[in-house]
LUMKOL-371966 format. One line per 5 residues: number of its first residue (from 1); their letters; for each residue z, x, y of C-alpha. Coordinates in Angstrom, 2 decimals, padded with zeros to 5 digits. Layout:
// residues N
NUM) A) Z,X,Y; ... .
END
This chain:
// residues 422
1) XXXXX) 000.00,000.00,000.00; 000.57,002.96,002.37; -003.18,003.58,002.64; -003.79,000.06,003.87; -003.75,-001.03,007.49 .
6) XXXXX) -000.60,-002.92,008.33; -000.86,-006.34,009.96; 002.38,-007.77,011.36; 002.33,-011.53,011.95; 005.17,-012.78,014.13 .
11) XXXXX) 005.79,-016.48,013.47; 005.50,-018.49,010.26; 004.30,-021.81,011.64; 000.90,-023.43,011.19; -000.99,-020.35,012.38 .
16) XXXXX) 001.11,-017.81,010.48; 000.80,-019.66,007.17; -002.97,-020.08,007.62; -003.35,-016.33,008.24; -001.44,-015.62,005.04 .
21) XXXXX) -003.79,-017.89,003.10; -006.76,-015.94,004.42; -005.35,-012.44,003.93; -003.43,-012.90,000.66; -006.10,-011.24,-001.52 .
26) XXXXX) -007.20,-008.54,000.90; -007.55,-004.98,-000.41; -007.70,-003.68,003.15; -004.44,-004.89,004.65; -000.73,-004.82,004.03 .
31) XXXXX) 000.71,-007.91,005.74; 004.27,-008.43,006.93; 005.31,-011.88,008.10; 008.21,-011.91,010.56; 010.22,-015.01,011.42 .
36) XXXXX) 013.71,-015.76,012.73; 014.09,-018.38,009.95; 013.60,-017.77,006.24; 011.62,-020.97,005.84; 008.52,-022.73,007.10 .
41) XXXXX) 008.95,-026.29,008.35; 006.69,-029.16,009.44; 007.45,-030.01,013.10; 005.66,-033.41,013.24; 008.32,-034.88,010.92 .
46) XXXXX) 011.42,-033.48,012.62; 012.13,-036.88,014.12; 012.40,-038.36,010.61; 015.07,-035.80,009.73; 016.84,-036.53,013.03 .
51) XXXXX) 017.02,-040.26,012.27; 018.14,-039.85,008.64; 014.88,-040.96,007.03; 014.21,-037.58,005.40; 016.25,-034.63,004.25 .
56) XXXXX) 015.46,-031.19,005.76; 014.23,-029.75,002.46; 011.48,-032.39,002.33; 009.73,-030.79,005.31; 010.68,-027.15,004.82 .
61) XXXXX) 010.12,-024.45,002.21; 011.34,-020.82,001.88; 008.83,-018.17,002.92; 009.67,-016.00,-000.06; 008.68,-018.81,-002.43 .
66) XXXXX) 005.47,-019.37,-000.47; 004.68,-015.66,-000.93; 005.13,-015.62,-004.72; 002.18,-013.79,-006.31; 000.82,-012.46,-003.00 .
71) XXXXX) 001.22,-008.76,-003.73; 000.01,-007.47,-000.36; 002.28,-009.70,001.73; 005.96,-009.23,002.51; 008.50,-011.17,004.54 .
76) XXXXX) 010.94,-009.83,007.13; 013.74,-012.00,008.51; 014.40,-011.19,012.15; 013.96,-012.29,015.74; 011.40,-010.51,017.91 .
81) XXXXX) 013.07,-008.87,020.90; 010.49,-006.47,022.30; 006.90,-005.30,021.82; 006.12,-001.60,022.34; 002.29,-001.50,022.46 .
86) XXXXX) 002.04,002.19,023.34; 003.86,003.06,020.10; 002.36,000.28,017.96; 005.76,-001.10,017.04; 007.97,-004.12,017.59 .
91) XXXXX) 011.73,-004.22,017.95; 013.51,-006.95,016.03; 017.10,-008.12,016.10; 017.72,-006.05,012.95; 015.42,-003.05,013.23 .
96) XXXXX) 011.88,-001.97,014.07; 008.45,-002.43,012.51; 005.30,-000.42,013.08; 001.88,-002.03,012.95; -001.81,-001.29,013.06 .
101) XXXXX) -002.58,-004.87,014.09; -000.08,-007.27,015.68; -000.65,-011.03,015.65; 001.54,-013.17,017.87; 001.97,-016.67,016.40 .
106) XXXXX) 005.31,-017.41,018.01; 004.63,-021.01,019.10; 006.54,-022.68,021.90; 010.07,-023.48,023.00; 011.53,-026.40,024.90 .
111) XXXXX) 010.93,-026.31,028.65; 013.81,-027.75,030.69; 012.06,-026.94,033.98; 015.04,-024.99,035.25; 017.55,-027.86,035.11 .
116) XXXXX) 020.75,-026.38,033.68; 022.53,-029.73,033.25; 019.66,-031.08,031.17; 019.46,-027.82,029.20; 023.18,-027.82,028.44 .
121) XXXXX) 023.74,-031.54,027.83; 020.55,-032.95,026.31; 019.18,-032.57,022.79; 015.74,-030.98,022.22; 013.50,-031.62,019.21 .
126) XXXXX) 011.93,-028.29,018.26; 013.73,-027.01,015.17; 015.44,-028.15,011.98; 018.73,-027.29,013.68; 017.82,-029.57,016.60 .
131) XXXXX) 016.99,-032.42,014.22; 020.27,-032.05,012.32; 022.22,-031.89,015.58; 020.64,-035.16,016.67; 021.32,-036.75,013.27 .
136) XXXXX) 024.98,-035.74,013.48; 025.26,-037.03,017.03; 023.54,-040.34,016.24; 025.81,-041.25,013.35; 028.92,-039.83,014.99 .
141) XXXXX) 028.21,-042.07,017.99; 027.92,-045.08,015.69; 031.21,-044.30,013.94; 032.95,-043.84,017.27; 031.49,-047.09,018.63 .
146) XXXXX) 033.21,-049.02,015.83; 036.58,-047.93,017.29; 035.81,-048.44,020.97; 037.04,-051.72,022.43; 035.26,-051.76,025.79 .
151) XXXXX) 031.75,-053.23,025.34; 030.39,-051.16,028.25; 031.65,-047.95,026.63; 030.05,-048.99,023.34; 026.71,-049.54,025.06 .
156) XXXXX) 026.96,-046.16,026.73; 027.58,-044.51,023.37; 024.70,-046.33,021.68; 022.05,-046.17,024.39; 019.44,-043.45,023.94 .
161) XXXXX) 017.18,-042.07,026.65; 014.10,-040.18,025.46; 012.32,-038.08,028.08; 008.66,-037.51,027.27; 006.24,-040.14,025.96 .
166) XXXXX) 004.08,-037.85,023.86; 003.89,-038.27,020.07; 007.47,-037.04,019.51; 008.93,-039.38,022.12; 006.91,-042.38,020.95 .
171) XXXXX) 007.71,-041.81,017.29; 011.41,-041.20,017.89; 011.85,-044.22,020.17; 010.03,-046.39,017.65; 012.18,-045.29,014.73 .
176) XXXXX) 015.43,-045.73,016.71; 014.33,-049.25,017.66; 013.63,-050.07,014.01; 017.04,-048.75,013.01; 018.68,-051.08,015.54 .
181) XXXXX) 016.72,-053.96,014.09; 017.05,-053.37,010.34; 019.84,-050.90,009.56; 022.70,-050.47,012.01; 024.26,-053.95,011.87 .
186) XXXXX) 024.16,-053.82,008.03; 025.88,-050.44,007.86; 028.28,-051.14,010.72; 029.53,-054.74,010.46; 032.05,-053.97,013.21 .
191) XXXXX) 029.12,-053.92,015.63; 027.09,-056.92,016.76; 023.59,-056.85,018.20; 024.89,-056.96,021.75; 026.81,-053.70,021.15 .
196) XXXXX) 023.79,-051.63,020.24; 022.77,-050.46,023.68; 019.18,-049.77,024.67; 016.40,-047.34,023.82; 014.56,-045.97,026.87 .
201) XXXXX) 011.30,-044.01,026.81; 010.48,-042.23,030.08; 007.50,-040.23,031.27; 006.25,-038.93,034.59; 002.65,-039.90,033.79 .
206) XXXXX) 001.26,-043.43,033.93; 000.77,-043.89,030.17; 002.39,-043.19,026.83; 000.45,-040.80,024.58; -001.43,-039.49,027.62 .
211) XXXXX) -003.85,-037.23,025.65; -005.05,-040.16,023.52; -007.52,-042.93,024.32; -006.76,-045.85,026.62; -006.82,-048.20,023.62 .
216) XXXXX) -004.20,-046.09,021.83; -002.02,-045.99,024.93; -002.18,-049.75,025.48; -001.47,-050.66,021.84; 001.39,-048.16,021.57 .
221) XXXXX) 003.15,-049.41,024.68; 002.79,-053.05,023.58; 004.26,-052.36,020.14; 007.10,-050.27,021.52; 008.06,-053.04,023.89 .
226) XXXXX) 007.86,-055.58,021.06; 010.39,-053.42,019.20; 012.68,-053.57,022.22; 012.01,-050.13,023.72; 012.30,-049.97,027.51 .
231) XXXXX) 009.25,-048.01,028.63; 009.48,-046.52,032.14; 006.41,-044.60,033.32; 005.80,-042.57,036.48; 009.50,-041.77,036.23 .
236) XXXXX) 011.10,-038.35,035.76; 014.58,-037.40,034.64; 016.07,-035.40,037.49; 019.59,-034.80,036.18; 022.01,-035.63,033.38 .
241) XXXXX) 025.77,-035.31,033.76; 028.97,-037.22,033.06; 027.20,-039.74,030.86; 024.65,-040.74,033.50; 020.89,-040.07,033.51 .
246) XXXXX) 019.54,-039.74,037.06; 015.90,-040.75,037.56; 013.26,-039.90,040.17; 013.05,-043.53,041.36; 016.68,-043.31,042.56 .
251) XXXXX) 017.96,-045.40,039.64; 020.36,-044.35,036.88; 020.93,-045.14,033.21; 024.43,-045.12,031.73; 024.06,-043.23,028.48 .
256) XXXXX) 025.76,-040.40,026.64; 022.51,-039.44,024.92; 019.46,-037.76,026.44; 016.80,-036.53,024.02; 014.45,-034.04,025.67 .
261) XXXXX) 010.82,-034.17,024.52; 009.33,-033.73,027.98; 007.71,-030.32,027.80; 007.23,-026.99,026.09; 006.20,-023.50,027.11 .
266) XXXXX) 005.21,-020.43,025.14; 007.83,-017.77,024.49; 007.85,-014.66,026.65; 008.70,-011.25,025.17; 009.67,-007.97,026.73 .
271) XXXXX) 006.91,-005.38,026.50; 004.09,-007.57,027.71; 003.18,-007.49,031.39; 003.43,-010.45,033.74; -000.36,-010.53,034.11 .
276) XXXXX) -000.76,-010.87,030.32; 000.48,-014.45,030.58; -001.48,-017.43,031.83; -000.79,-021.11,032.22; 002.25,-022.29,030.29 .
281) XXXXX) 003.32,-018.65,029.74; 000.62,-018.32,027.09; -000.90,-014.92,026.29; -004.44,-014.68,027.66; -007.06,-013.89,025.01 .
286) XXXXX) -010.81,-013.62,024.63; -012.84,-015.79,022.23; -011.75,-013.62,019.28; -008.06,-014.23,020.14; -007.65,-010.60,021.21 .
291) XXXXX) -005.06,-010.39,023.98; -006.67,-009.21,027.22; -006.03,-005.53,027.87; -005.04,-004.63,024.30; -007.09,-003.24,021.40 .
296) XXXXX) -005.00,-004.37,018.44; -002.82,-007.30,019.57; -003.94,-010.87,018.94; -002.42,-014.24,019.80; -003.10,-017.54,018.04 .
301) XXXXX) -001.98,-021.13,018.33; 000.39,-022.47,020.98; 001.21,-019.02,022.32; -002.44,-018.25,023.17; -004.65,-019.45,026.02 .
306) XXXXX) -008.22,-018.59,025.12; -010.85,-018.03,027.81; -014.58,-018.34,027.30; -014.77,-021.83,025.79; -016.62,-023.96,028.35 .
311) XXXXX) -015.34,-027.19,026.77; -011.72,-026.14,027.38; -011.61,-024.16,030.65; -007.84,-024.68,030.94; -007.13,-023.67,027.37 .
316) XXXXX) -007.07,-025.61,024.13; -004.47,-028.31,023.46; -001.24,-027.07,021.91; -001.61,-028.97,018.65; -001.52,-028.00,014.99 .
321) XXXXX) -005.27,-028.15,014.44; -005.96,-025.57,017.14; -003.39,-023.19,015.62; -004.80,-023.63,012.11; -008.42,-023.22,013.18 .
326) XXXXX) -007.74,-020.17,015.35; -005.80,-018.52,012.51; -008.55,-019.35,010.03; -011.21,-017.85,012.32; -009.17,-014.72,013.02 .
331) XXXXX) -008.35,-014.28,009.34; -012.02,-014.52,008.41; -012.94,-012.05,011.17; -010.38,-009.52,009.95; -012.04,-009.65,006.54 .
336) XXXXX) -015.50,-009.04,008.05; -017.12,-005.93,009.44; -016.35,-005.55,013.13; -019.89,-006.31,014.26; -019.96,-009.63,012.39 .
341) XXXXX) -016.99,-011.28,014.11; -017.43,-014.90,015.20; -016.05,-016.45,018.38; -013.60,-019.28,018.04; -014.96,-022.81,018.47 .
346) XXXXX) -012.56,-025.71,018.28; -013.53,-028.68,016.13; -011.67,-031.79,017.28; -010.31,-033.61,014.22; -008.94,-036.55,016.22 .
351) XXXXX) -005.35,-037.47,016.93; -002.79,-039.97,015.74; 000.72,-041.25,016.33; 003.05,-043.65,014.55; 005.11,-046.28,016.34 .
356) XXXXX) 006.85,-047.91,013.39; 006.36,-049.58,010.05; 002.68,-050.66,009.81; 002.22,-049.67,013.46; 000.20,-046.57,014.35 .
361) XXXXX) -002.86,-045.44,016.30; -005.69,-043.09,015.37; -008.43,-041.71,017.62; -011.47,-040.25,015.91; -012.90,-036.85,016.92 .
366) XXXXX) -013.81,-036.96,020.61; -012.66,-040.61,020.60; -015.61,-041.56,018.38; -013.58,-044.44,016.89; -010.18,-046.09,017.24 .
371) XXXXX) -007.88,-047.57,014.61; -004.59,-049.37,015.02; -002.01,-051.15,012.90; -001.88,-050.77,009.12; -005.15,-048.77,008.67 .
376) XXXXX) -004.00,-046.19,011.23; -000.50,-046.18,009.73; -001.90,-045.53,006.25; -004.07,-042.65,007.52; -001.05,-041.18,009.33 .
381) XXXXX) 001.00,-041.33,006.12; -001.76,-039.69,004.06; -002.51,-036.90,006.55; 001.15,-036.00,007.02; 001.92,-035.98,003.31 .
386) XXXXX) -001.09,-033.76,002.57; -000.14,-031.41,005.42; 003.19,-030.51,003.81; 003.31,-027.05,002.33; 003.53,-027.87,-001.41 .
391) XXXXX) 003.39,-030.67,-003.97; 007.16,-030.93,-004.36; 007.55,-031.70,-000.65; 004.67,-034.18,-000.79; 006.07,-036.09,-003.74 .
396) XXXXX) 009.58,-036.20,-002.27; 008.27,-037.46,001.07; 006.09,-040.10,-000.60; 009.11,-041.29,-002.57; 011.30,-041.51,000.55 .
401) XXXXX) 008.68,-043.37,002.56; 007.90,-045.79,-000.27; 011.59,-046.67,-000.49; 011.80,-047.28,003.24; 008.61,-049.35,003.29 .
406) XXXXX) 009.96,-051.88,000.79; 013.69,-051.76,001.60; 013.52,-051.09,005.36; 016.32,-048.62,004.81; 016.85,-044.87,004.61 .
411) XXXXX) 019.18,-042.74,002.49; 020.18,-039.67,004.49; 022.71,-040.94,006.98; 025.21,-038.16,006.33; 027.09,-036.32,009.06 .
416) XXXXX) 027.07,-032.73,007.82; 028.65,-030.12,010.07; 029.48,-026.50,009.25; 033.16,-025.72,008.80; 034.31,-023.52,011.71 .
421) XX) 035.53,-020.06,010.69; 038.05,-017.92,012.52 .
END
């Protein structure tokens, strides 16, 4: 292996896993995958873990099991702290790694837009840890509400404000509304319908699911409101403190719970220069995903903003398909002779979002068609099951969703917290 060129891939998300698939049989490269977690997970289903509809292991899988049989690929657990391009090495939280080729696939992190109160007091939805924190909070709030006598305090405990009406916000608000309708009063007979508070979905734009078609936006808002979700558009969250959410229209919402799904930005690492980053703190690359100004550092997926594609002058959307397709193209290029490299061209596969049981929307590629209701819901189910990393996860998820479809119930409403150690 020492005679091979070493590729270090930082980040084991959609792009990192796709690169591994492409390079797993290479005789030219030794590949080291670096991640701060020892598992891959499927972000589009985090909200189902957060609401107790799925267990974490259904949407995650250990990297070392993924790498079984891939002799030229190794895994390194560690957090990237610094890149040292002049020495072809990276500094991790637990050591250093040298490379011949570095591929940044580090994704994004939650953007709180500089508001420290929101950062400290709200709950983001980016990681398995975030999802479990929200699950613990949700069911702890319900248990506490059964002991609270003041109806206004109960409502404050059980009202949820979701900032950001993209797919995560829409899906989470829909599933919380369905829980209020079908589950909570059965599990908590101490509570009546009037105790359950409200679900609010807020966004600064004038539509939910802004990147999708007008038909998808209209249908989604109608179904959310039918479920009892309070949709407030052209409204920003300006602050959150002392159990009050302060809004840009000078109104407030009494709630202990703010879920932040209002924005993301790419991660910034020491060693790169300020001018290396473009819009959204994304590393600027050419059409081959080579970072501008570097000879052997590439960036793919959410952390890259590619120039040279006339169809996307402001960069490609930060969605899974872009990450997968960029990684696939880069992986194929690395296996070719240098002169045969192909520029990246994004193929729009369409977009979709789920609102609730039998309620979803699907836009075809370039909005070539639109589906709603059960057909869109069925496609959403199929695509998300097939996107999971292995058959065990797919079968487990199918089983969980089948049970919920017929019983309108879920099984993972446990409050699991680590025991504090001295």
